[in-house]
N, C-alpha and C positions, 0 to 999 in steps of 0.2 A: 543385354550385357549388364550384369549386376555390379554395383560398386563394392569394392572391398574396403573395409575401414582402414584408415591410415594406421600404421603400426610403427613403433620405435622399439629399439632393443634396450632393455634395462642393463646397465653395465654390471650391476651386482649379480644378476641372475642369468644374463645371457639369453633370456627368453623374450620373444616379442610381446609387447604390451600395447594396448590401444593408446594412440596419441591423444594428448589432451587438446580439447578444442575450447576456445573461448565461449562463454555463455552469454555474451552481450545480446545476441539476438533473442534468446529466451527471456532475459530480463526486460528488454524493450518491448517485445511482443506481449508479455504478460501485463506490463504497465499500460500499454495501449488498450488492451482488453478491459482492464479495471477502469481506466479513464472513460472508455466508451460506455460501459455498463453504468458507471456512476452518473455521467452526464445524461444518459438516456433516462434513467430512473428519476433524476431530479426534474428533467423537463416534463415527464409524465406526471409527477407529483404536483408541480406548479400548475400544470394545465387542468388537473382533475380534482385536486384536494384543497386548492386555495379557497378560503372563506367557506369552508364546509366542515361539518362535524367529523371527528376521526372515524375511520373505517375499522370496525371491530372484526378480528379474525381469530380463528382457533380458540373459540370460546372465551376470548378476552386475554389470551396469553400474548397476543400480538395486536398492535394497533398501527394503522397507517395514518399519519397526521402531518400536516406541514408546519414546520417550525424554522425560525431563522436564528442562527447562532453567530454572533459577532466576536465571540471569545474563542478560547481553546477548547479542548475536550471538556465535557461536562459543564460547558458555559463558564469556565473559569476565566477570569481577567477579561471581561467583555470590553473594556475600554482600550485594550492593547491590540486591536486587529492588525494595525500596520506592522507591529513587531512580529506577530505570528506569520504574516505574509512574507516578511524578510527571512524568517526562520525556514519557512517552507521553500522559498527560493534557494536558500543555502543547501538544504537537504537535497533538492533536485540536482543542483550542480555537483555536489559531492558524489551522489549515486551515479550520475552519468559519467563523471570522470573515472570512477571506480570500475565501471563496466568493462573497460579495456583490459583490466588485469584479472578478470573474473573467470575462473575455470570450474568453480563448484556449482553444480546444479541446485543444491539446496540454497546457497547464498543468492543465486540468480532469482530463484522463486521468492525468497524473503525480500530482497531489495526491489524486485519487480512489483510486488504487492505494495510496499511502502511508497515507491515512486508513483505508481498509478493513483494511490490514495492521496498523496500529497498534491499531485497535479489536479485531481478532481476538486479538492477543497480550495486550491489556489485559484482555479478558474472562477469559483464563486466569489472569493475575496477580491479579485481584480474586477469582475464585470457586473456583479449584482449590487443592488441598492444597499446602503445609502451612497456609495460612490467608490471610485478607484482606490484600491488597496484597503478599503474599509467595508467591503461587501459582507453581507450575512450569508453564511453557509447554509444551504437547504438541508435540514435534517427531517427524517420522516418515519423512522422505525422506532416504535416505542413498545417496551415489554411490560406486560401486566398492568399497565395504566395508560390511558390515552394522552396524558399530559406530562409524562416523564417523572412522575412522583416516585416510582419504584426504581427505575433505571433511567439514566439520561437518554433523551432521544438522539438517534444517530443515523448515519447513512451508509451507503456502500463503501465510500472512500474511507470512512472511519473504521469499518470492519476490516478492510484490506490492510490498513496501517497497523491495526492491532494484531491481526494474524501474521503479517510480515514481521512485526516486532517480536512476537512470541517465537516464531520459527528462528529468527536471527539469534535470540537469546539461547535457544536450545542448541543451535549450531555452535555458538561461542562456548557454551558450557561443555559441549562435547569436544572442544578443541579443534573444530574444523575451520580452516583458514579459507580466505577468498580464492586461493589457488587450488583448493581441493585437498591440500595436505592437512595432516593433523599436527597440532602444536607439539605433541609428544614425540613425533617423528623428527622434528627439528632439533629438539634437545638431545637426542641420542646421537646425532651426527658429530 
């Protein structure tokens, strides 16, 4: 027996339309996947690249090297690790609270990427040396130079945060709301 999708009737059109479903499971599942991939790659890097020369790949376009970042993106404000930890905690709480009202698949993907990335870097800040809430984030991907001279060294979490942020900006630019509606639809009502 196959399941039929839930439908509701649109009062304006009288035709059945697919019922909206919350996208919290998608958001949380994607965040868990990003977190697992980030933690797994960091464990692998620490186990294999510590105290070793950078690994050159793709003819020097990509290097794998271990670096610790106690600041924000691009090693900005390295003395403010505790502040970035609190910001990451706030981002996590806001996204998890927003998940209940989320019906847009695009926003679920964007926020899932940001949540997974924020959690990945947060785990480092909480549990890695030099200590609680001051830990150095493990970065290991370097483009065109083994020591981050061309582009700052980053990790899977950083990539997820950037991709989620770009997707979120595109969705906002297009006027797509968390509930899946468009901002222009609300102004016409």
